[in-house]
C-alpha positions in Angstrom: -26.6 41.5 30.6 -26.7 44.7 28.7 -26.5 43.1 25.2 -29.9 42.6 23.9 -28.9 42.1 20.5 -26.8 39.0 21.4 -29.5 37.6 23.5 -31.7 37.8 20.5 -29.1 35.8 18.7 -28.2 33.2 21.1 -31.4 31.2 20.4 -30.7 31.2 17.1 -27.4 29.7 17.2 -28.1 27.3 20.0 -30.7 25.7 17.6 -28.1 25.3 15.0 -25.7 23.7 17.7 -28.5 21.2 18.8 -29.2 20.5 15.5 -25.6 19.2 15.0 -25.2 17.9 18.2 -28.2 15.3 18.0 -26.1 13.8 14.9 -22.8 13.7 17.0 -21.2 16.7 14.5 -19.6 19.9 15.5 -21.0 22.8 14.3 -18.0 25.0 13.7 -19.6 28.5 13.0 -16.3 30.3 13.5 -17.6 33.4 14.6 -15.5 36.8 13.8 -13.1 38.5 16.6 -14.0 41.9 17.5 -11.0 44.1 17.9 -11.6 47.7 19.5 -8.7 49.9 18.0 -8.0 53.4 19.1 -5.7 56.4 20.6 -5.5 56.4 24.4 -8.4 57.1 27.0 -10.4 57.0 23.5 -13.0 54.9 25.7 -12.2 51.4 24.1 -12.4 49.5 27.3 -15.9 51.1 27.7 -17.1 50.2 24.2 -15.8 46.5 25.0 -17.5 46.3 28.4 -20.8 47.5 26.9 -21.1 44.9 24.1 -20.4 42.1 26.6 -22.7 43.6 29.2 -20.4 43.5 32.2 -18.1 46.0 34.1 -14.7 44.2 34.7 -11.8 46.2 32.7 -9.5 48.4 34.4 -10.0 52.1 34.1 -7.8 55.4 34.7 -6.1 58.2 32.8 -3.1 57.3 30.6 -2.2 54.1 29.3 -4.4 51.6 31.1 -4.5 48.7 28.7 -0.9 47.7 28.7 -1.2 44.1 27.5 -3.5 42.8 24.8 -6.8 41.1 26.4 -8.3 38.2 24.4 -11.5 37.6 25.8 -13.3 34.5 24.7 -16.8 34.5 25.6 -18.3 31.0 25.7 -21.9 29.9 26.1 -22.8 27.9 29.4 -25.4 27.4 31.9 -23.6 29.1 34.8 -21.7 32.5 34.9 -18.1 32.4 35.7 -14.8 33.4 34.3 -11.1 31.9 34.2 -7.8 33.1 33.2 -5.5 31.1 31.0 -2.6 31.9 33.8 -4.6 30.7 36.5 -6.2 27.2 35.2 -8.5 25.5 37.5 -9.6 28.7 39.5 -13.0 30.1 38.8 -13.7 33.7 39.1 -17.4 34.7 39.7 -16.9 38.3 40.7 -16.2 40.4 38.3 -14.5 43.0 40.6 -11.9 40.2 41.3 -11.4 39.9 37.6 -10.3 43.1 37.1 -8.1 43.4 40.0 -6.6 39.8 38.2 -6.1 41.5 35.0 -4.3 44.7 36.8 -2.0 42.2 38.7 -1.3 40.0 35.9 -0.5 43.2 33.8 1.9 44.4 36.4 3.7 41.0 36.8 5.0 41.2 33.2 5.4 44.7 32.4 6.2 46.6 35.8 3.8 49.3 37.4 5.5 52.1 35.7 3.7 52.3 32.3 5.7 49.5 30.6 4.0 47.5 27.8 4.2 44.0 26.5 2.7 42.0 23.6 2.0 38.8 25.8 -1.6 38.5 25.6 -3.8 38.1 28.7 -6.2 35.4 28.0 -9.7 35.4 30.0 -12.6 33.1 29.1 -15.8 34.4 30.3 -18.6 31.4 30.7 -22.3 32.9 30.6 -25.6 31.8 29.3 -26.1 35.4 27.7 -23.1 35.2 25.4 -22.3 33.5 21.7 -18.9 31.8 21.4 -17.1 35.1 20.4 -13.7 36.5 20.7 -13.2 40.3 21.8 -10.0 41.6 21.7 -9.1 44.7 24.1 -5.7 46.6 22.6 -3.5 49.2 24.0 -4.3 52.6 22.8 -2.0 54.0 20.3 0.5 56.5 22.0 3.2 58.7 20.4 5.5 60.0 23.3 7.0 57.4 25.5 6.4 57.5 29.5 7.6 55.9 32.7 9.4 52.6 31.6 8.1 52.7 28.1 10.5 52.0 25.2 11.7 54.9 22.8 9.9 53.2 20.0 6.6 52.9 21.8 4.5 53.8 19.0 6.0 51.2 16.4 5.6 48.4 19.3 1.8 49.2 19.8 1.3 49.4 16.0 2.9 46.0 15.8 0.7 44.7 18.4 -2.5 45.9 16.8 -1.8 45.0 13.2 -1.3 41.1 14.4 -4.5 41.0 15.6 -6.4 43.0 12.9 -4.8 41.5 10.1 -6.9 38.6 10.3 -9.7 38.4 7.7 -12.0 37.1 10.4 -11.5 40.3 12.6 -14.0 42.9 12.8 -12.4 46.2 13.5 -13.8 48.7 15.6 -11.9 52.0 15.2 -12.7 54.2 18.0 -12.0 58.0 17.8 -13.0 60.7 20.5 -15.5 63.4 19.3 -13.3 66.1 20.7 -10.3 65.2 18.4 -9.3 65.8 15.1 -11.0 62.5 13.2 -9.1 63.1 9.8 -5.7 62.6 11.5 -7.5 59.1 13.3 -4.8 56.5 13.9 -7.4 54.0 14.2 -8.9 54.6 11.3 -5.5 54.7 9.4 -4.6 51.5 10.6 -7.9 49.8 9.5 -7.4 51.2 6.2 -4.1 49.6 5.7 -5.6 46.0 6.7 -9.4 46.9 4.8 -8.8 49.0 2.0 -12.2 48.1 1.0 -13.8 49.0 4.1 -15.8 45.7 4.4 -14.8 44.8 8.4 -14.3 48.4 9.4 -17.0 50.2 11.6 -16.1 53.7 12.8 -17.3 54.4 16.7 -17.3 58.2 18.0 -17.0 58.2 21.8 -17.3 61.3 23.9 -20.0 63.1 22.4 -21.3 64.7 25.3 -17.7 66.4 25.9 -17.7 68.4 23.0 -17.0 71.9 23.2 -20.3 74.1 23.4 -21.5 74.9 20.3 -20.0 72.3 18.3 -21.2 68.7 17.1 -20.3 65.8 14.8 -23.5 65.8 13.0 -22.2 65.7 9.4 -19.4 62.7 10.5 -22.3 60.6 12.1 -24.4 61.2 8.7 -21.5 59.7 7.2 -21.4 63.0 4.8 -17.9 64.3 5.8 -14.8 61.7 6.3 -17.0 58.8 5.1 -16.7 55.2 6.0 -18.2 52.4 4.0 -19.9 51.0 7.2 -20.3 54.6 8.5 -20.1 55.8 12.3 -21.9 54.9 15.1 -22.0 57.5 17.9 -21.9 56.3 21.8 -21.6 57.9 25.2 -20.0 56.1 27.6 -19.7 56.4 31.3 -17.3 58.9 33.0 -14.7 58.4 35.4 -17.3 60.0 38.0 -20.0 57.5 36.9 -17.5 54.3 37.3 -16.3 55.7 40.9 -19.9 56.2 41.8 -20.9 52.6 40.6 -23.1 53.6 38.0 -24.2 50.2 36.3 -24.3 49.7 32.7 -28.0 49.6 32.2 -28.5 53.1 33.9 -25.5 54.3 32.0 -27.4 52.7 28.3 -30.5 54.9 29.7 -28.6 57.7 29.9 -27.0 57.7 26.5 -30.5 57.2 25.3 -31.8 60.1 26.9 -28.4 62.4 25.6 -29.4 61.5 21.7 -33.1 62.3 22.1 -32.5 65.3 23.8 -29.6 67.1 21.7 -30.7 68.9 19.0 -28.2 67.7 16.5 -28.5 63.9 16.8 -32.2 63.6 18.0 -33.4 62.9 14.3 -30.8 60.1 14.2 -31.3 58.8 17.5 -32.2 55.2 16.8 -28.9 55.0 14.9 -26.9 56.0 17.7 -25.9 54.5 20.9 -24.2 51.3 22.1 -27.6 49.2 21.2 -27.3 50.7 17.7 -23.7 49.2 17.7 -24.3 45.9 19.3 -27.4 45.6 16.6 -24.7 46.3 14.0 -22.2 43.7 15.2 -24.8 41.1 15.8 -26.4 41.7 12.0 -22.5 41.3 11.1 -22.7 37.9 13.1 -25.9 36.7 11.4 -24.6 37.2 8.1 -21.7 35.2 8.8 -24.0 32.2 10.3 -26.0 32.6 6.9 -22.9 32.5 5.0 -21.9 29.3 6.6 -25.4 27.6 6.2 -25.2 26.7 2.3 -21.9 24.8 3.2 -23.6 22.9 5.9 -26.6 22.3 4.1 -24.5 20.7 1.3 -23.1 18.5 3.9 -26.1 17.3 5.6 -27.6 16.7 2.3 -24.8 14.4 0.9 -24.8 12.4 4.4 -28.6 12.2 4.0 -28.2 10.9 0.6 -25.4 7.9 1.6 -27.8 6.9 4.5 -31.2 6.9 2.3 -30.6 3.3 0.9 -29.9 1.7 4.3 -32.2 3.5 6.3 -35.0 2.4 4.0 -33.8 -1.1 4.5 -34.0 -0.9 8.3 -37.3 0.6 8.4 -39.7 -2.2 9.3 -36.9 -4.3 10.1 -38.0 -7.2 12.5 -34.8 -9.0 13.8 -36.5 -12.3 14.9 -38.2 -12.9 12.1 -37.7 -16.5 10.8 -38.4 -16.4 7.4 -36.1 -13.0 7.3 -33.4 -15.2 9.0 -33.7 -18.1 6.3 -33.5 -15.7 3.5 -30.4 -13.7 5.0 -28.5 -16.8 5.7 -28.8 -18.1 2.0 -27.8 -14.4 0.7 -24.7 -14.2 3.0 -23.6 -17.9 2.0 -23.9 -17.0 -1.8 -22.1 -13.6 -1.3 -18.9 -15.2 0.7 -18.8 -17.7 -2.3 -18.7 -15.2 -4.7 -16.3 -13.1 -2.8 -13.8 -16.1 -2.4 -13.9 -16.9 -6.0 -13.4 -13.4 -7.0 -10.6 -13.0 -5.0 -9.0 -16.1 -6.1 -9.8 -16.0 -9.8 -9.6 -12.2 -10.2 -12.3 -9.6 -11.1 -12.9 -6.6 -13.0 -15.3 -5.0 -10.2 -14.0 -3.8 -7.1 -10.2 -4.1 -7.8 -8.3 -3.7 -4.7 -5.6 -0.8 -5.4 -3.7 -1.0 -2.1 -2.7 -4.6 -1.9 -2.1 -8.0 -3.7 -5.5 -10.2 -3.3 -5.4 -13.6 -2.7 -5.1 -15.0 -6.4 -2.3 -12.7 -7.1 -0.4 -13.6 -4.1 -0.7 -17.3 -4.7 0.5 -16.6 -8.5 3.8 -15.0 -6.8 4.1 -17.8 -4.8 4.0 -20.3 -7.6 6.3 -18.4 -9.7 8.7 -16.4 -7.7 8.8 -17.6 -4.1 8.8 -21.3 -5.1 11.6 -20.9 -8.1 13.6 -19.0 -5.7 13.6 -21.7 -2.8 14.5 -24.6 -5.4 17.5 -22.6 -6.1 18.5 -21.8 -2.6 18.6 -26.0 -2.1 21.1 -26.1 -4.7 24.5 -27.3 -3.4 27.7 -25.5 -3.6 29.8 -26.1 -6.6 33.2 -27.2 -4.8 31.0 -29.1 -2.0 29.4 -31.0 -4.9 32.7 -32.1 -6.6 34.2 -33.2 -3.6 31.2 -35.3 -3.0 31.4 -36.9 -6.3 34.8 -37.4 -6.0 34.1 -39.5 -2.7 31.6 -41.6 -4.3 33.8 -42.5 -7.2 36.5 -43.5 -4.8 34.2 -45.5 -2.8 32.5 -47.4 -5.3 35.5 -48.5 -6.8 36.8 -49.5 -3.3 40.3 -51.1 -3.7 40.6 -51.1 -7.2 41.3 -48.3 -9.5 38.4 -47.8 -12.0 39.2 -47.3 -15.4 35.7 -46.0 -16.5 33.3 -43.2 -14.8 30.7 -45.0 -12.6 27.1 -44.7 -13.6 26.1 -45.5 -9.7 28.0 -42.2 -8.8 25.9 -40.3 -10.7 22.7 -41.7 -9.4 23.5 -41.3 -5.8 24.2 -37.7 -6.5 21.1 -37.2 -8.4 19.1 -38.6 -6.0 20.5 -36.7 -2.9 19.8 -33.6 -4.9 16.0 -34.4 -5.7 15.4 -35.5 -1.7 16.6 -31.9 -0.9 13.5 -30.8 -3.0 11.2 -32.0 -0.8 11.6 -28.9 1.9 10.9 -26.2 -0.8 7.8 -28.2 -2.0 6.3 -28.4 1.2 6.8 -24.9 2.1 5.1 -23.8 -1.0 2.1 -25.8 0.2 2.2 -24.1 3.6 2.4 -20.6 1.8 -0.5 -21.3 -0.2 -2.6 -22.7 2.7 -1.9 -19.3 4.7 -3.1 -17.1 1.7 -6.1 -19.2 1.5 -6.6 -18.7 5.1 -6.0 -15.3 4.8 -8.4 -15.2 2.0 -11.1 -17.0 3.8 -11.1 -14.3 6.7 -11.1 -11.1 4.4 -14.1 -12.9 2.7 -15.6 -13.5 6.1 -15.7 -9.8 7.2 -18.7 -9.2 5.5 -20.4 -11.6 7.9 -19.4 -9.5 10.8 -23.0 -8.6 11.5 -23.4 -12.0 12.5 -20.7 -13.2 14.6 -22.1 -16.9 15.1 -22.2 -17.2 11.5 -19.0 -15.4 10.8 -17.3 -17.9 13.3 -19.0 -21.1 11.7 -18.1 -20.3 8.6 -14.3 -19.4 9.3 -14.3 -22.8 11.4 -16.0 -24.9 8.6 -14.2 -23.6 5.9 -10.5 -23.7 7.5 -10.9 -27.1 8.8 -11.5 -28.4 5.5 -8.4 -26.4 4.1 -6.4 -28.2 6.8 -7.9 -31.7 5.9 -7.0 -30.9 2.4 -3.6 -29.7 3.5 -2.3 -33.2 4.5 -3.5 -34.8 0.8 -1.7 -32.1 -0.8 1.6 -32.4 1.1 1.4 -36.3 0.5 0.8 -35.7 -3.0 3.6 -33.4 -3.4 6.0 -35.8 -1.8 4.6 -38.6 -3.8 6.1 -36.4 -6.8 9.4 -36.6 -5.5 9.7 -40.0 -4.4 8.5 -40.8 -8.1 11.5 -38.8 -9.4 13.5 -40.7 -6.8 12.1 -44.0 -7.9 13.5 -44.2 -11.6 16.5 -41.9 -12.9 15.7 -42.0 -16.6 19.0 -41.3 -18.5 17.0 -41.9 -21.6 15.1 -38.5 -21.3 15.3 -36.3 -24.8 16.8 -33.1 -22.8 19.5 -35.2 -20.8 23.0 -34.8 -22.3 24.2 -38.2 -21.8 27.8 -39.6 -21.1 29.4 -38.6 -24.5 28.1 -35.1 -24.3 28.9 -34.9 -20.9 32.4 -35.7 -21.5 32.9 -33.4 -24.3 31.6 -30.6 -22.2 34.3 -31.4 -19.3 37.1 -31.8 -22.3 35.8 -28.3 -23.4 35.8 -26.8 -20.1 39.5 -27.3 -19.7 40.2 -25.3 -22.8 40.1 -21.8 -23.4 36.5 -20.7 -23.6 35.5 -19.2 -26.6 33.7 -15.9 -27.1 29.8 -16.3 -27.4 27.3 -13.5 -28.2 24.1 -13.8 -26.4 21.3 -11.7 -27.2 20.7 -8.9 -24.3 17.0 -9.3 -23.0 15.6 -7.2 -20.4 14.2 -9.0 -17.4 13.1 -6.5 -15.0 12.7 -3.0 -14.6 12.1 -0.6 -11.4 12.8 1.6 -8.8 15.7 0.9 -6.3 17.5 3.1 -3.2 21.2 2.5 -3.5 21.5 2.4 0.4 25.4 2.4 1.1 26.1 5.7 -0.3 28.2 8.0 2.3 26.1 11.1 3.6 29.1 13.2 2.0 28.0 12.0 -1.3 24.5 12.7 -0.7 23.5 9.5 1.2 20.8 7.0 0.0 19.4 8.0 -3.3 16.6 6.2 -6.0 17.3 5.1 -9.3 15.9 3.6 -12.2 17.2 0.1 -12.4 17.2 -2.3 -15.7 18.2 -5.9 -15.1 19.1 -7.9 -18.5 21.1 -11.2 -18.7 24.5 -9.8 -18.5 24.4 -6.5 -16.8 22.1 -4.6 -13.9 22.1 -1.0 -14.9 20.8 2.4 -13.5 19.6 5.5 -14.6 18.7 9.1 -12.9 14.9 8.4 -13.7 12.7 6.2 -15.9 13.0 8.0 -19.2 16.3 6.1 -19.2 18.4 8.6 -21.0 21.0 9.5 -17.9 23.0 6.4 -17.4 24.6 6.4 -13.8 26.4 2.9 -13.8 26.5 -0.5 -15.5 27.4 -3.5 -13.4 28.3 -6.6 -15.2 26.9 -9.7 -13.5 29.8 -12.3 -13.7 30.8 -13.7 -10.0 28.0 -11.7 -8.4 25.6 -13.5 -5.7 22.9 -12.0 -3.7 23.1 -12.0 0.3 20.3 -10.8 2.9 20.9 -7.9 5.1 18.9 -7.1 8.0 16.7 -4.3 8.3 17.8 -1.3 10.4 15.8 -0.2 13.4 15.3 3.3 12.2 14.8 2.4 8.4 11.3 1.4 7.0 13.1 0.0 3.9 13.8 -3.6 3.2 17.5 -4.1 1.9 19.3 -6.9 0.2 22.8 -6.8 -1.1 24.9 -7.8 -4.5 28.6 -8.9 -3.7 31.2 -10.3 -5.8 32.4 -13.8 -4.8 36.0 -12.9 -5.8 35.9 -10.1 -3.2 36.2 -7.4 -5.6 34.7 -3.8 -5.3 31.3 -3.9 -6.9 30.4 -0.4 -7.0 33.3 2.2 -6.9 34.6 1.8 -3.6 32.1 -0.7 -2.3 32.8 -4.4 -1.6 28.9 -4.5 -1.7 25.8 -3.0 -3.4 22.9 -2.4 -0.9 19.5 -2.0 -2.6 16.2 -1.3 -0.8 12.9 -1.6 -1.6 9.3 -0.4 0.1 8.3 -3.9 0.9 9.2 -7.7 1.5 7.5 -8.8 -1.7 9.8 -6.4 -3.7 12.8 -8.0 -2.4 11.7 -11.3 -3.2 10.6 -10.5 -6.4 13.7 -8.9 -7.4 15.9 -11.7 -6.1 13.9 -14.2 -8.3 14.5 -11.6 -11.4 18.3 -11.9 -10.3 18.1 -15.4 -10.1 16.8 -15.7 -13.8 19.7 -13.7 -14.6 22.2 -16.1 -13.1 22.8 -14.1 -9.8 22.3 -16.9 -7.1 21.6 -16.3 -3.4 24.5 -16.9 -1.1 25.0 -20.3 0.5 25.4 -20.8 4.1 28.1 -22.8 5.0 27.4 -25.5 7.6 30.5 -27.7 7.1 32.3 -28.8 10.2 35.8 -28.0 11.1 37.2 -31.1 10.3 35.4 -31.5 6.8 36.4 -28.3 6.1 39.8 -29.1 6.7 39.5 -32.3 4.4 38.4 -30.3 1.7 41.2 -27.8 1.7 43.8 -30.5 1.7 41.5 -32.3 -1.1 43.1 -32.8 -4.5 42.4 -35.1 -7.5 44.7 -36.4 -10.3 43.6 -35.4 -13.7 42.2 -38.7 -14.7 39.6 -38.5 -11.5 39.2 -35.0 -12.5 37.7 -35.8 -15.7 35.5 -38.3 -14.3 34.1 -35.7 -11.8 33.7 -33.0 -14.1 31.4 -35.8 -16.4 29.2 -36.6 -13.3 29.0 -32.7 -12.6 27.7 -32.2 -16.1 25.5 -35.1 -16.1 23.8 -34.1 -12.8 23.4 -30.5 -13.7 21.5 -31.8 -16.9 19.5 -34.5 -15.2 18.5 -31.8 -12.3 17.5 -29.3 -14.8 14.9 -31.7 -16.2 13.9 -32.8 -12.6 13.3 -28.9 -11.5 11.6 -28.3 -14.6 9.2 -30.8 -14.1 8.6 -30.2 -10.3 8.3 -26.3 -11.2 5.5 -27.5 -13.7 3.5 -29.9 -11.6 3.6 -28.3 -8.1 1.0 -25.5 -9.1 -1.1 -27.8 -11.1 -1.1 -30.3 -8.1 -2.0 -27.6 -5.7 -4.7 -25.8 -7.9 -6.4 -29.2 -8.1 -6.3 -30.5 -4.6 -6.6 -27.5 -2.7 -7.8 -24.5 -4.5 -10.3 -25.8 -7.0 -11.6 -28.6 -4.1 -11.8 -25.4 -1.5 -14.1 -23.5 -4.0 -16.4 -26.6 -5.0 -16.5 -27.0 -1.2 -17.6 -23.8 -0.5 -20.5 -23.4 -3.5 -22.0 -26.9 -2.5 -21.1 -28.2 0.8 -20.6 -24.9 3.1 -24.7 -24.3 3.4 -25.4 -27.8 4.2 -22.6 -27.8 6.6 -24.1 -24.9 8.5 -27.5 -26.5 8.9 -26.0 -29.5 10.4 -23.6 -27.5 12.8 -26.8 -26.8 15.0 -29.6 -24.0 15.5 -29.9 -21.8 12.1 -31.7 -19.0 14.3 -29.1 -18.7 16.5 -26.4 -18.7 13.5 -28.3 -15.4 12.3 -28.6 -13.2 15.6 -27.4 -9.8 15.2 -24.3 -9.0 16.9 -25.2 -6.0 19.5 -22.7 -3.6 17.4 -25.2 -4.3 14.3 -28.4 -3.4 16.7 -26.8 -0.3 17.7 -25.8 0.5 14.0 -29.3 0.1 12.5 -30.4 2.3 15.5 -27.8 4.6 14.9 -28.6 4.7 10.9 -32.3 5.5 11.6 -31.5 8.0 14.3 -29.1 9.8 12.2 -31.4 9.6 9.3 -34.2 11.4 11.1 -31.7 14.0 12.8 -30.4 14.8 9.3 -33.9 15.7 8.3 -34.4 17.8 11.2 -31.4 19.8 11.1 -31.9 20.4 7.3 -35.6 21.8 8.5 -33.7 23.8 11.3 -31.4 25.5 8.5 -34.2 26.2 6.5 -35.7 27.9 9.1 -33.0 30.1 10.0 -32.6 30.9 6.4 -36.0 32.1 6.2 -36.4 33.8 9.9 -32.9 35.8 9.1 -32.3 38.3 6.9 -29.2 39.2 5.5 -27.9 42.8 5.4 -26.0 43.8 2.2 -22.7 45.6 2.6 -23.0 49.4 2.1 -21.9 50.7 -1.3 -18.2 51.7 -1.3 -17.4 55.6 -0.4 -14.4 57.6 -1.1 -12.3 57.2 1.6 -9.2 58.8 0.4 -9.2 61.2 2.9 -7.9 58.5 5.5 -4.1 59.3 5.7 -1.9 56.8 3.4 1.8 55.8 3.4 2.7 59.4 2.0 1.6 61.0 5.2 -2.1 62.3 6.6 -4.1 65.0 4.7 -7.2 66.5 6.0 -10.1 66.3 3.5 -11.5 69.7 2.3 -14.3 71.4 3.7 -17.6 71.0 2.7 -20.7 73.0 2.3 -22.3 70.6 4.9 -19.4 70.6 7.5 -19.7 69.2 10.8 -20.1 71.4 13.7 -17.5 69.7 15.4 -14.7 71.6 16.8 -11.6 70.7 18.6 -11.1 72.4 22.5 -10.7 75.9 22.1 -12.0 76.7 18.8 -15.1 79.0 18.5 -17.7 78.5 15.6 -17.4 81.0 12.4 -19.8 83.7 12.3 -23.0 82.8 10.7 -22.5 85.2 7.5 -19.3 83.9 6.5 -19.2 82.7 3.0 -19.0 78.9 2.4 -15.8 77.2 1.4 -15.5 75.8 -2.0 -16.7 72.0 -2.7 -13.5 70.3 -3.7 -14.1 66.7 -3.6 -11.1 64.6 -3.3 -9.7 62.2 -5.7 -11.2 58.8 -5.9 -9.4 56.0 -4.1 -10.5 52.5 -4.1 -13.9 53.6 -3.2 -16.7 55.3 -5.0 -17.9 58.4 -4.0 -21.4 58.1 -2.2 -23.1 60.0 0.4 -25.5 58.4 3.1 -29.2 59.7 2.2 -30.1 58.9 6.0 -30.9 62.7 7.1 -31.7 66.0 4.8 -29.1 68.3 4.2 -28.7 71.5 6.3 -28.3 74.7 4.2 -26.8 77.8 5.7 -25.1 76.4 8.5 -21.8 78.0 9.3 -18.6 75.1 8.7 -16.5 74.8 11.8 -12.8 75.4 11.7 -11.1 72.3 11.1 -7.3 72.0 11.7 -5.8 71.4 8.1 -2.2 71.5 6.6 -4.2 73.0 3.3 -4.4 77.0 3.4 -7.8 78.3 4.2 -10.1 79.0 1.2 -10.2 82.7 0.1 -13.3 84.3 1.1 -13.8 85.8 -2.3 -14.2 82.4 -4.0 -17.6 81.1 -4.3 -18.7 77.4 -4.0 -19.7 75.9 -7.1 -23.3 75.2 -7.4 
């Protein structure tokens, strides 16, 4: 390889990569791309090849590079190449690579000078390169030839801009020495994307082809037409050298001899040539690497700090130490007990912000789910009246009763009380499931010791199951106690007299009552059944009171959208659709009327099933009950439809109906109060006491305590990984420190006046200076030695300050060349200012 500077940089980057790979992290240095921009036959491909150190790009006259070549250099142990359009095929001969580039170019653009913005992607794997991206771009041209489009100049310009506008792209603006530098399109494009000149390097090629008696000394010294990063002159191989198979190494030696032997360049030979260009680019890469080191160092230091405590615990750790196992067993059991109690009783520290903990979920079961399940068991009003009527008739038998029989009341009440067994048992089941889930969550901290975790879960879960049967027996006993005696002397029971009075009042027109409106619930809900034409599903802020359900545009409650009275409304479950992530329930009118505008139902959606259950519980408090599932046989329904009562029987039915409602309200109130207390006493508190007092003894009696504290394989790997990573982090930080001290950041040169580069208003040549370069276009001759110097007219300052490089002494009394310019030549009678 010909790039010695890159070879010096490779060990530095490899050392950094090794430091990160030892801790299984990627070191993404994101090195800059390098794009070569210039006119046709300016020597761009030669500059690129010299930088890579290999001869592999197509050569010739006219436009040779007709598609962008994106060259990715990848550090590897062997040297080979691969094209993106020929994946899987390895190229080891670089002559074959050149032929493939030419064939792929012709395949897309044709063989008659056509161009295409579709890039050719080539990856070169080599032990002598860094992970870089180099871009060879088509040369800028003005006149279309062959199959080229009329707007060839604009197309090539857009193609170039696509790459060099990236901030991470270094621009090598290549200009031949035998053309007018002031009109360089490469420099003009670079100025547009990099007005501060921070990533533009001027490259002057074909210095050996300048007319005799002319040179580019003042330009290379950055005195005339200055750039912030200056210019570097290079001498590439001629077409004759390429045809004669002159290798890059010999070409570099010939270039060095040219600069050392040329009288105009020998004093700055060390600052010219391809090696100097390589050095400047590699220094830029070094600067970039050093710029990324602070972020890497900060990242590694934070990781090291996070591992310090854990690594300290693992140092000197002996897994088979019996005293350590005993101590750790006690600590683990104590921690498990504390975690379980915190999850049940609640805690101010380590509050879960994502989901409800065990205690919060059990509270929700007690006060939302269980009351809702109780209401779902209530009998339909029509069905109850029919049952009361049959009970009254069957009790009187063949006789016609004169009084309302209390046996009918008792029979109906006991039937309703028996229905309470199902929701009560379901409540116990839900609480048990939450307790088991809480045990599993608390045992997650025991995962380092799988035998201990398994035994702990088994012992505690078995105890919970043992208590389950006792809790259910006690709950059923509560129902049996209610069944054993119907207490009609309860202070809250209305009695027969009040029941008859209510039934008589119900037959009359009801008087208007004024209820105090109180807010039951507020929250966000989505109305799901709005048509797409009207905007589709929308989210609103809902307010539920005892009389209505209202919704507003937002939670500021200023713009009310609708108010829905709760009369004759019920709640119905809606199946969740396959495509929707929402959970839906609906509200409908029992009299088949429209609920909301033209909709018979109002579908409301929540984010979770828990939110749905909570809203249904709140609607229940407002008197909106769930829909009952009708399971009446066809014969019974026919009988019910044909069922009719005489006025006397109707009064008796209404009286018993009021009595049943009054007594069941007492029973429900009692059950809703006793159920949480019973479950807390027999289940939750008992399990907490068991964990505190009995768990450790049960673990000791379960078998070999030493086996319980055997580490999992993952824990052993985790300990080794922590110690290894901790050590590797320290080494990586030391390597970063070594790189910081072994490399030097080259400061950016000071700004210069680059206003001479043509702007949007057109190109303008710079004014000549007393130290004008001895560079001339073909056919020009130097001015006579006795000619007076032109006036010194420094151009107006642009975004750069005027600064000259002090690299070489000025050369007085040198005759300036004739530089093409649109400005008229200066008068010979005017003298330059001192």
